[in-house]
C-alpha positions as CSV (number, residue, x, y, z in Angstrom):
1,M,-10.6,175.7,33.8
2,K,-14.3,176.4,34.2
3,I,-16.1,179.7,34.0
4,W,-19.8,180.4,34.7
5,Y,-22.1,183.3,35.5
6,D,-24.9,182.9,37.9
7,R,-27.5,185.6,37.0
8,E,-29.6,185.0,40.1
9,V,-26.8,186.2,42.4
10,D,-24.8,188.1,39.8
11,V,-21.5,186.3,40.3
12,I,-18.9,185.1,37.9
13,R,-16.9,182.1,39.2
14,I,-13.6,181.0,37.6
15,I,-12.3,177.6,38.7
16,F,-8.7,176.7,38.1
17,S,-8.5,173.5,40.2
18,N,-10.7,170.9,41.8
19,N,-8.6,171.1,45.0
20,P,-10.6,171.8,48.2
21,I,-10.7,175.5,49.2
22,E,-8.8,176.0,52.4
23,E,-9.0,179.8,52.5
24,S,-10.8,182.7,50.8
25,D,-9.7,186.3,50.7
26,E,-11.5,189.4,49.4
27,D,-8.5,191.0,47.9
28,K,-10.4,194.0,46.6
29,P,-14.0,194.8,47.3
30,G,-16.1,192.3,45.3
31,I,-13.2,190.1,44.2
32,V,-12.8,186.9,46.2
33,I,-9.7,184.6,45.6
34,D,-9.9,181.0,46.9
35,Y,-6.8,179.1,47.9
36,D,-6.0,175.5,48.6
37,S,-4.0,174.2,51.5
38,E,-0.7,174.9,49.7
39,G,-1.6,178.5,48.9
40,N,-2.3,177.9,45.2
41,I,-5.2,179.8,43.7
42,V,-8.2,177.4,43.2
43,G,-10.7,180.0,41.9
44,I,-11.8,183.6,41.7
45,E,-15.3,185.0,42.3
46,I,-16.4,188.4,40.9
47,L,-19.4,189.6,43.0
48,E,-21.9,192.0,41.5
49,A,-20.4,191.2,38.1
50,S,-22.9,193.2,36.1
51,K,-21.7,196.3,37.9
52,R,-18.0,195.6,37.2
53,M,-18.1,194.5,33.5
54,E,-20.1,194.7,30.3
55,K,-22.0,191.5,29.5
56,P,-20.9,189.2,32.3
57,A,-22.9,186.3,30.6
58,S,-20.7,186.6,27.5
59,V,-17.3,184.9,27.9
60,E,-14.6,184.8,25.3
61,F,-11.6,182.4,25.6
62,E,-8.4,182.9,23.8
63,I,-5.1,181.1,23.8
64,A,-2.1,183.3,23.0
65,G,0.9,182.1,21.1
């Protein structure tokens, strides 16, 4: 999994797979989900991230269990 924040366009991108994106759907305003040809989630984009969360450039990763 890869996560990055692009300050220039204020977008957070979370990549789950390197599979090609077949389809994208804006499920909720500003939340885009990318799917591969089999319907699996490839990635998620959060548009206008600084308006939707505190400190979008700060990422914490935690493994439960």
